[in-house]
C-alpha positions in Angstrom: -9.3 -13.5 14.5 -11.7 -14.7 16.9 -14.0 -12.9 19.5 -12.3 -13.1 22.9 -15.2 -14.1 25.3 -13.8 -12.0 28.0 -14.1 -8.8 26.1 -16.2 -9.4 23.5 -13.9 -8.0 20.8 -11.7 -9.4 18.3 -8.3 -10.1 18.1 -5.7 -12.1 16.3 -5.5 -15.9 17.5 -5.1 -18.2 14.7 -2.1 -19.9 13.7 -1.4 -20.6 9.7 -2.5 -24.4 10.4 -5.6 -23.3 12.1 -6.8 -21.2 9.2 -5.7 -23.5 6.7 -7.5 -26.5 8.4 -10.7 -24.5 8.1 -10.8 -24.2 4.3 -12.4 -27.0 2.7 -10.2 -28.4 0.0 -7.4 -25.8 0.0 -4.7 -28.3 0.2 -5.8 -29.8 -3.1 -5.2 -26.1 -4.8 -1.3 -26.4 -4.1 1.3 -27.8 -2.0 1.5 -25.4 0.8 4.3 -24.4 3.1 2.9 -22.5 6.1 5.0 -20.0 8.0 3.8 -18.3 11.1 5.8 -15.0 10.4 3.9 -12.8 12.8 0.3 -12.2 14.6 -0.3 -8.7 14.2 -3.6 -6.4 14.0 -3.3 -4.2 11.1 -2.7 -1.2 13.3 0.2 -2.6 14.8 2.1 -3.1 11.5 4.9 -0.6 11.1 7.1 0.4 8.3 10.0 -1.2 9.6 8.2 -4.2 9.9 7.0 -4.0 6.8 10.5 -3.7 5.4 11.3 -6.7 7.5 8.6 -8.9 5.6 9.6 -7.6 2.4 13.1 -9.2 3.0 11.4 -12.3 4.3 9.1 -12.8 1.2 12.2 -12.1 -1.2 14.1 -14.8 0.5 11.4 -17.2 0.1 10.8 -16.3 -3.6 14.2 -17.1 -4.5 13.9 -21.1 -3.5 13.1 -22.5 -7.0 10.7 -24.8 -5.4 8.4 -22.0 -4.8 5.9 -20.7 -7.3 4.1 -18.2 -5.5 3.4 -16.7 -2.0 0.4 -15.7 0.2 0.4 -13.3 2.8 -2.5 -12.9 5.2 -3.0 -9.3 6.9 -5.0 -7.1 8.6 -7.2 -5.3 6.5 -6.6 -2.0 8.3 -2.9 -1.5 6.6 -3.0 -4.6 4.1 -3.0 -1.7 1.3 0.3 0.0 2.5 2.1 -3.4 3.4 1.1 -4.9 -0.2 2.3 -1.5 -1.9 5.3 -1.5 -0.2 6.3 -4.8 -1.4 4.9 -3.9 -4.8 7.4 -1.2 -5.0 10.3 -3.3 -3.9 10.0 -7.0 -4.8 12.0 -7.9 -7.8 10.7 -11.3 -9.1 8.3 -12.4 -11.6 6.3 -14.8 -9.2 3.1 -13.9 -7.7 2.7 -12.3 -4.3 -0.9 -12.2 -3.2 -2.3 -10.5 0.1 -5.9 -11.5 1.5 -7.5 -10.6 4.7 -10.8 -10.9 6.2 -13.8 -8.4 7.1 -15.4 -11.1 9.7 -14.0 -13.1 12.5 -14.0 -16.7 13.0 -16.5 -16.3 15.6 -19.2 -14.8 13.2 -21.1 -17.1 10.8 -20.5 -14.9 7.9 -16.3 -15.4 8.1 -15.1 -14.4 4.8 -11.5 -15.7 5.6 -11.5 -19.2 4.0 -13.2 -17.7 0.8 -10.5 -15.0 0.5 -7.8 -17.3 1.3 -9.0 -19.7 -1.4 -9.3 -17.2 -3.8 -5.6 -16.0 -2.8 -4.2 -19.5 -3.4 -5.8 -20.2 -6.6 -4.5 -16.6 -7.8 -0.9 -17.5 -6.6 -0.9 -20.8 -8.7 -2.6 -19.4 -11.7 -0.1 -19.0 -14.7 -1.3 -15.5 -15.6 -0.7 -14.2 -12.4 3.4 -13.7 -13.2 4.8 -10.4 -14.1 2.0 -8.4 -12.3 3.6 -7.3 -9.2 1.9 -8.0 -5.8 -1.6 -8.6 -5.7 -4.8 -8.2 -3.5 -7.3 -10.9 -3.5 -10.4 -10.1 -1.4 -14.4 -10.4 -2.0 -14.0 -12.4 -5.2 -11.9 -10.0 -6.9 -8.2 -9.9 -7.7 -6.9 -6.4 -7.4 -3.4 -4.7 -8.3 -1.5 -3.5 -5.0 -0.7 -0.4 -6.6 -4.5 0.6 -7.1 -6.0 -1.4 -4.4 -7.7 0.7 -1.4 -10.0 0.1 1.7 -13.1 2.1 1.0 -15.5 0.5 3.5 -15.0 -0.1 7.3 -17.3 -3.3 7.4 -18.4 -4.4 4.1 -17.6 -7.9 2.8 -16.3 -6.2 -0.4 -14.2 -3.4 1.6 -11.5 -3.1 -1.2 -12.0 -1.3 -4.3 -9.6 -0.3 -7.2 -10.4 3.1 -9.2 -9.6 0.9 -12.5 -11.5 -2.1 -11.6 -10.2 -5.5 -10.6 -7.6 -7.3 -12.6 -9.3 -10.9 -12.4 -12.5 -11.8 -10.9 -13.4 -15.5 -9.6 -15.8 -16.9 -11.9 -17.6 -20.2 -10.7 -14.4 -21.2 -8.8 -12.0 -20.1 -11.6 -9.6 -16.7 -11.7 -10.5 -14.9 -14.6 -8.0 -12.1 -15.9 -9.5 -9.3 -17.5 -6.2 -7.4 -18.1 -2.8 -8.2 -19.7 0.2 -8.2 -17.3 2.0 -5.3 -16.6 4.3 -4.0 -13.8 7.1 -1.4 -13.7 10.5 -2.1 -12.6 10.9 -2.0 -8.8 12.8 0.5 -6.9 15.8 -1.1 -5.6 16.2 0.8 -2.3 18.4 -0.6 0.2 16.8 1.1 3.3 13.6 2.5 4.4 13.4 5.8 5.8 10.6 6.0 7.9 10.5 9.5 9.2 7.9 10.5 6.6 4.8 12.7 8.1 1.4 12.7 6.4 -0.8 15.9 6.9 -4.3 16.1 5.9 -5.9 19.5 4.9 -9.2 20.9 5.4 -11.0 24.2 6.0 -8.5 26.7 7.9 -5.8 24.3 8.7 -2.6 26.4 9.5 1.1 25.0 9.5 1.7 24.1 13.2 1.6 20.6 12.5 3.9 21.0 9.7 6.3 23.0 11.4 6.2 20.4 14.4 7.4 17.3 11.7 10.2 19.5 10.5 11.3 20.1 14.0 10.9 16.8 15.2 13.2 15.5 12.3 11.0 14.3 9.3 13.0 13.4 6.6 10.0 14.2 4.4 6.5 15.0 4.3 3.3 14.3 2.6 0.6 16.4 2.3 -3.1 15.3 1.5 -4.6 18.4 -0.2 -8.0 19.4 -1.1 -9.6 18.3 -4.6 -6.5 18.3 -7.2 -4.1 19.4 -4.9 -4.8 22.7 -3.2 -4.0 23.8 0.4 -5.2 26.6 2.7 -2.8 29.6 2.5 -2.4 29.4 6.3 -0.4 26.2 5.5 2.0 27.9 3.0 4.4 29.6 5.3 5.3 26.1 7.0 5.6 24.1 3.5 7.9 27.0 2.3 10.2 26.5 5.2 10.4 22.9 5.1 11.3 23.0 1.3 14.1 25.7 2.2 15.4 22.9 4.4 15.4 20.6 1.4 12.8 18.2 2.5 10.8 16.7 -0.3 7.2 17.1 0.1 4.4 15.2 -2.0 1.4 16.5 -2.8 -1.5 13.8 -2.8 -5.4 14.6 -2.7 -7.8 13.6 0.2 -10.1 12.4 -3.0 -10.8 9.1 -3.2 -10.1 9.2 -6.9 -8.3 11.1 -9.3 -4.6 12.9 -9.9 -3.4 15.9 -8.2 -2.3 18.3 -10.9 -1.0 22.1 -11.0 -4.6 23.5 -12.3 -5.3 26.3 -9.8 -3.4 29.7 -9.9 -4.6 31.2 -6.6 -2.8 31.5 -3.7 -2.2 27.7 -2.3 -3.3 26.3 -5.5 -1.8 23.3 -7.1 0.2 25.7 -9.7 1.7 27.8 -6.7 2.9 24.6 -4.9 4.7 23.0 -7.8 6.4 26.2 -8.4 7.3 26.4 -5.0 8.9 22.8 -5.2 5.9 20.6 -3.8 6.0 17.2 -5.8 2.8 15.9 -7.4 2.3 12.4 -6.2 -0.1 11.2 -9.1 -3.1 9.6 -8.2 -1.5 7.7 -5.2 -3.4 8.7 -2.0 -1.8 10.1 1.4 -0.8 6.4 2.8 0.5 4.9 -0.1 2.5 8.2 -1.2 4.2 8.1 2.1 5.3 4.6 1.6 6.7 5.4 -1.7 8.4 8.6 -0.3 10.1 6.1 2.7 11.1 4.1 -0.2 12.4 6.8 -2.5 14.2 8.5 0.4 16.2 4.9 0.7 17.5 5.5 -2.7 18.2 9.5 -2.6 17.7 12.4 -0.5 17.6 14.6 -3.5 14.3 16.3 -4.0 15.0 16.7 -7.6 15.9 12.9 -8.0 12.6 12.2 -5.8 10.4 14.2 -8.4 12.1 12.1 -10.9 10.6 9.2 -9.1 7.2 10.4 -8.6 6.6 12.7 -11.8 8.9 10.5 -13.9 8.0 6.8 -15.1 8.4 5.7 -11.7 11.8 4.3 -12.0 15.3 5.6 -10.5 18.7 5.5 -11.9 21.5 7.5 -10.3 23.0 10.2 -12.2 26.5 9.9 -13.0 
């Protein structure tokens, strides 16, 4: 991005060639083929756009001359797009997302350094079989773990488990062995999934509105380890009676949801009602995963297997 002199605000304006030309020595790291797939700010990205990007990335990875792929992306929604691709791509080749917290118009523009890290990660032999990666701030994170925790810091992304790798004197150094669960082989994406955040005194009005407008699934970002106000329960019961899958996440930055509390609206009651535990996924990622899961099956019991089991899906005979 660069600052528009007319408005004084940042807008996307750089082509791939313009970005690469500003990264000294980048073409010595790999033989690059550039594609200007889109020029969108992060908030303009939609789930269906992400799905189309996934299809394009999968097509590029099928080329035997391609060893890996780097995607530059707006940081606001980078974690959601990267996670969708991580769930659905079936390739051992590395796909690395990167972004920038500063613009070309600022002296502290971090785009070149992040892109250099991403390219070095994509060509590193130890990057295979790790799923989709995120390279920002001299760290390499797993897309399944990465989240944007700060609005403006150059080190805006974190993982609760720490980075997979770090940039050490210009070299990518991995700290964990390769691991990635099997992909979810959805043929389509079901984008009609709404996310609801719980807070003190929240009632069920928006939950009922989601059902009325045709939502195919809901994600509830609950308090603590998975608890909601009693006033939200009638709407949740109604949605469950309509066989809508409901995923329980937490609004906390770290930790898993669990059926630990037995009071009205507590996690135990919710699970006994039929709400599905979303593990340690934050609300936005649980929403992406539910969109993918609904592309495999509408059955809440099968979706429970995807979220509460090992994350894989095999249709029952």
